[in-house]
N, C-alpha and C positions, 0 to 999 in steps of 0.2 A: 683955790682953782677958779678961773673965770668960767662964766656960764657957757660961752661958746666952746670951751674945752670939755666941759661936762657932757655936752650933748654929742660929742664925737666918740664916746666910749659906749659900746653895746651893753656892758655890764650895768651902766647907769640907767639905761632904758629898762633893763630887766628889773632893777631895783625900784624905779618909778612906777612901773606897772604893778609890781608886787605890793606897793603901798595902796594904789587906787582900788584894786579888786577887792581886798578884804574890807576897805572903808565902806563900800556899798553892799557887798554880799553879806557881811557880818550883820548889818542892820536887818536885812531880809530874814536871816536865819534866827537871830536872837528874838525878834518880835513874832515869828511865825506861829509858834504853838499857842501863845496867848491870843494872838489876833484871830486865828481860825476858831478857837474855842469860844471866845467872847463875842465875835462879830458874825461868824458863819456857822456856829453850833456844830463844829466837827466832832466826830467820834473817831475811834481807832481806825474804822473802815475808811472814812473820807481822807484822813491824814495819810493812810497807807497808799490810797489811790493817787493822791496829790504827789507824794514822794516818788511813786513809780513813774508817773507822768514826767516829773522833773528829771528823771534819769534817762528817759527815751533819747533826748539829744546826745547824752553821753554815750549811749549804746551806738548811736549813729555817727560818732566822732570820726570814724574811719573815712567818712565822706569828705573830711577836710582836705585829704590828699587830692581830691578832684577839684575842689575849690581853688587849690593852689595852682591849678593849670591857668587860672585867670587873674589871680591876685597874689602878690608876694606875701611870704609868711609874716613879715613885720607889719605890713598894712592890715592883714587879716587879724592879727592880734589886737591892733588898735580899734578896728571896726567892731570886733567881738566885744571888746571892753565897753564900747559905746552902747551896744545893744543891751548888754547887761544892765547898765545904768538906767536906760529907758524902761526896762522891765521892772526894776526895783521902784523907780519913781511912780509907775502906774499902779503898783500893787494896792495901795491904800484906797484907791478910787473904786475898787471892785470887790466889796466885802460879801461875796456870795460864793457858793460852791463852784459854779462854772466860771465865774469871774476870776477866782483865784487859780483855777486850772489854766486859764488862758494866759494870765500875766506871769504865772510860774513858767509856762512853756517859753514865753518870750525871753524872760530872764535866763532860763536854762540854756537856750540855744547859744546866747552870747557867752555865758559862763563856760560851757563845755568846749566850744570852739577855741575860746581864749586859752583855757588850761592845756588843751592839746597842743596848740601852736607854741605856747609859752614854754612848755616842757621841751619841745623840740629845739627851740632857739637856745635855751639854756645849755642843753647837751652839746649843741653845735658851737656855741660861742665861748664856752668856758673850758679851759684845759682839764684833762682827766684828773691830774693830781691836785687840782683846786676845787673840783666840783662839789664834793661832800661839804667842805667848809663854806663854799659860796651858797649852796642850798640851805645851809644852816643860817647864813646871814639873811637870805630871802625870808626864811621863817621868822626871824627876829623882826624884820621890817614889817611883815604881815601882822605880827603880834602887836607892834607899835600902832599900826593903823587900826587894828581891831580895838585896842585899848582906847584910842581916841573916839572911835565910834560908840563903844559901850558906855564910856563915861559921859559922852554928850547925850546919848539916849536917856540915861538916868537923870541928867540935869534937866533936859527938856520935858520929859514925860512925868517925872516925879515932882520936880520943883516948879515947873511952869505949866503943867497939865496940857502939854501938846497932845494932839490926836495922833492916831496911827497914820492917818492920811498925810498930815503935814510932815511927820517924821520921815516916812518913806520918800515923799516928794523932795524934801530937803537934801537928803543924802544922795538920791538918784541924780538930782540936778547938779550937785557939787561934783559927783563922779564924772558926769558927762562933760562939764567944763574942764576939769583936769585932763580928761582923755583927749579932748580937742587940742588943748595946749601942748601936751607932749607929742601928739601926732604931728603938729606943725613945727615943733622945735627940734626934734632929733634928726640927725643924719640918717639916710637909708643905708643900712649896713649890708654888704655883700656876703653871702655864705662862704665859709672856708672850703666846703665841698658841695658841689652841685647835688641836690637831693633828688632821689628817684621820685617820679610823679605817677607811680602805679602802686597798687596795693601789694604789700609784701607780707607773706607768712613763711617763716623759715623754721625747719625742724630744729635747728640748733638753738633757737630762742625759746623752746617749749617750756623750760623751767621758769623763765621770765614771765611768759604768758600765764602759767599756773599760779605763780605767786601773786600776779596782778589780779587774777580772778578772785582768789580768796581774800586779797586785800580789799577788793570792792565789796565783797560780802560782809566783811568785818566793819567796814566804814558805814554801811547802812544800819547796822545794829546800833552804832553810836549816834549817828546823825538823826535817825528817825526816832528810835525807841528810847534811848537813854534820856534825851531831852524831854520826850513826851512823858516818861516816868516821873520826872521831876515836877511837872505841872499837874498831871492827873492824880498820881498817888500821894505826893507830898504837898500839893497846893502851892507851888512856887509862883510868885507874881512876876510881872515884867522886871521889877526892880531886883528881885531875887535872882532871876535868870541872868540879868545883866551883870550882877555882882559875881555870879559864878563864872561867867565868861571873862570878866575882868581878871579874876584870879587865874584862869586858864592861860590867858595871854601874857600876864605878868611872868608866869613860869616859862612860857615860850620865848618871851623877850630876853630873859636872862640865860636860858639854857639851850636854845635851838642851835646857835653857832657852836657851842661847846659840844653838842651832840654830833654836829657835822665833823668836828675834829676827832671825836671819839670813834666815829665810823672810819675815818681815814687811818686812825692808829690801829684799831683792832680788827677791821675788816667786816665785810657784809655778812659772812657766815655767822660769826659770833654775835653780832648785833641783832640780827633777825631772830636767832634762837632765843636770845634774851627777851626780845619783844613778845614773841609768841607764848613763851612760858608765862610772862606777865599777863597777857590777855586771857589765857585760860583761867587763871586764878581770878582775874577781874570780872569776867562774865559770870562765873559761878557765884561771886559775891553779889553782883547785881541781882541775881535771881532770888536771893534770900534776904536782902537788906530790908530793914524795917525802920531804920533811924534816918531822918532827913539829913543829918550832918555827915554820917558815914556815907550815905548815897552821894552827897556833894563831893566828898573826898575821892570816891571812886571815879566820879565824873572828871575831876581834875587830872587824876593819874591817867585815865583813859585818853584824855586829850593830849597829854604830854607824850604818850607812847606813839602818837601819830608821827612825831618828828623822826622816829627811827625808820619809818618807811622810806626815807631818803635812800636807804641802803639798797632798796630794790632798783631805784633809778640809776645809782652809781654802778651797781652790778651790770645792768644792761649796757651802760655807756662803755664799760670795759670789754664786753664781749661782742659789741656791735660793729659792723662795718660802717664807716662814717656816712656813706650815702644812704644808709637804711634808716637813719634816725627819724626824719620827718614822717615817713610812711609808718614806721613801727610805733611812733608816738600816738598816731591816730588809731591804729589797730589795738594798742594796749589800752587806750581809753575805752574803746568799744568792749573789749574783753572785761575790763574792770566793771563795766555797767551791764553786762549780761545778768549778773546776780542782782544788780541795783534795780533793774526794771521789774524783776519778778518778786524779789524778797519783801519789799515794803507792803505790797498788796496781800501776799500770802501770809506773812507774819502779822499783818494787821488783823486778820481773821483769827490767827492763833492767839493774839493778844487778848481778844475778847474772852476766850476760853480760860487761858491762864498765862499771864504776862511772864512768869518765871520761865516758861518753856522757850520763849523767844531768846532769852539770854543763855540758856543751856545749848541751844542751837548755835549761838555765837561762839561758845566755848568749843564746840565741835569744829567750826570753821578754823578757829585758832590752832587747834590740834593738827588739822590737815596742813596748815601753813608751816607748823613746826617740823613736820615730817619732810616737807619739801625743802626747808632751809638746811636740812642735813645733807642735801645733795649739792649745795653751793661749794665751790672750791675755796681754799684759803686765799688764793691769788687768781681771781678770774681774769681771763684774757681771751682774745680771739683764738679759737681752737682749744681753749680750756674752759668750757662752759659748765662742766660738771665736776664734782669731786672725783668721780671715777677717771676722768681724763687726766686730772692732776696726779692721781696715784699711779696711773699707767706711765706717765712721763717719768716719774721718779724711779719706777721699776726699770725702765729702759736705760736711764742714766746709770743706775747701779750695775746693770748688766755690762 
């Protein structure tokens, strides 16, 4: 297929952006724990505060709907990607507590606006019967980009002794160049349905909101404390963490698209119940693990389970009115980050007392999610948002 044909398809733009974001964000994430401990002398308190600050733009993601009054979604996605790259490139130049807080906020504004708009565009541009599989493909692309990033980090820092500063700057700069290129190359795609430009909260979406909230809480336990556990308790180096992430993304590369098909075949209700049972067991295991290799295995399984969260998005796509998608994407990101703003700082203090308690709290979050998953219908649709609606329809048919 010729280049001018490739840039005419919105799915290809989604795939291109899906490659660039993890190429730059993965570098920030994989180096963070070692960078803050080695260069800025962080403890659990500082890392908790930093991660809470990082999530403030996510909490404010609903404001994206107001930005869309002045700029189209596609352009906002490109601009946000560029801001993320700039934030990552600057990170290595400010190895202090407040310097890291500032560069993290810059990176985070771009990252969360991008993820909000990108989710909206995916649900608008991709047909419902293809969404789960396509989202699986996106995860595979993200995994490939992350694999490239992690292997390059290992090569540069372990074999050629590159500094944190140079590594952050390299990947941030490459990400910015790629972003400018796709921004200038791709056609501007018109939305299939004109999106509402006001904040929308609807009662019939309450289960989606609740699943999103607890999903955000679970994500913080993994992103903030599982990685910190590897460095602080088991003494993992940059090379060790990079290797662990490489294994994570190799699994995602191979299995993410298959998980998308799995969701399409068995449905959101079954898949989410499976995920949450797995998470309950996983977090309890984190709390008691004493072997570094078993801890690494738990970390890989934990990361793989993230792919199952696609089911929350496909559940929403099936129950949502088409014009609500952009607004609700912003609202859902804000709800996802209510817990994210509070949990890292609070649990950072709990961590100092007893790190195991943090993971038992994570198991409690997973249990709440499992209870909510029982309310999802087997075949979600507009008007059939809950299992009770589905059962009521069957009763009416039988009568």
